[in-house]
C-alpha positions, 0 to 999 in steps of 0.5 A: 526494531522488530515488533509482533502483530499484537496490540503493543507492536501495532502501537509501536509501529503506528507511533513510529510511522507518525514520527517519520520512521520507515516500517516493513509490514505484512499485507494480504499479498506480500511483505510491504515497506512504507511510511507516512506518505505526507512526509517527503523525507521518509518517502525519499528514504523508501526510494533509497531502500528499494533503489527505485527510480523516483519517476515511479510513484508509490501506491498508498494503503488506507483503512477504508474507502471512507478514509480514501475519499479524503484524498481521492475522488471516486466516480460511480464505477470505481465506487462499485468496484471498491465496495466489492473488492476492498479490503483485498488485492485490488489497487485502483488508480484514482484522481487525487484531490489532496494537494499536499501529496503532489509534493511529498509523493512527486505525483500529478493528478492520479494516485494508486490506492488500496485497502489491504485485507490483513488484520494486523496492517488494518489495525495500523492503518486505523491509527495512521490513516495512510501509508506508502504500500510498496513491496519490501524488496529491491526494485526488480527483485522478487517480493517476500512472503516469508517473514524471516527471509524478509527480515534478514534480507531487507536493510535500512528500515526502522521497524519490522512488524512480524506477522508471520508468512503471508498468504501469497496470491502474488502482488495486487491487481492494478486497475484504472477506469477510463471512460467507464472501462476497466484497464488492467495495469498489472494482473494480480489475483483479481481478473478483469473478467471478475471486475467486469461482472460488477460494472 
């Protein structure tokens, strides 16, 4: 099913996610694919669609830092950073406090989480709270910024949310704070130097 980024499409996509469906959606970086992170069967389906190694855990998207604090623990440094860079292309690895996600996502103590700066996706996240947020491409292949190309090439999902082409700045920067020091795991639009200005 293909829906638009209007109130009807957002409602359909949100309901589908709650029912266990897999959904392709626009972000502020590239097109993503996701599902309810608490639904183990849906998470496994995303692994199949992407042909991704199950040893590589998925990041999670959410609507706000307030929502994020329901499943992760912020320290003073990470709180400062997300206040500045969320919503935006910064994924941060934080300590997990939601036990149910250990099982459904196959993770231990940490999780990568982000608030994306895309109005369509934020409206969906307002409804569902949390969403697996990984790029909608086969593992090892290039991610999609053009909606039509993504729609034609990605197979196996349930709902496609068409938000037009994304403003590609590349995939998000992935950051972890270790002993108060920012460690970049993947360089994206936000640099280490920019982050260090706010520490």
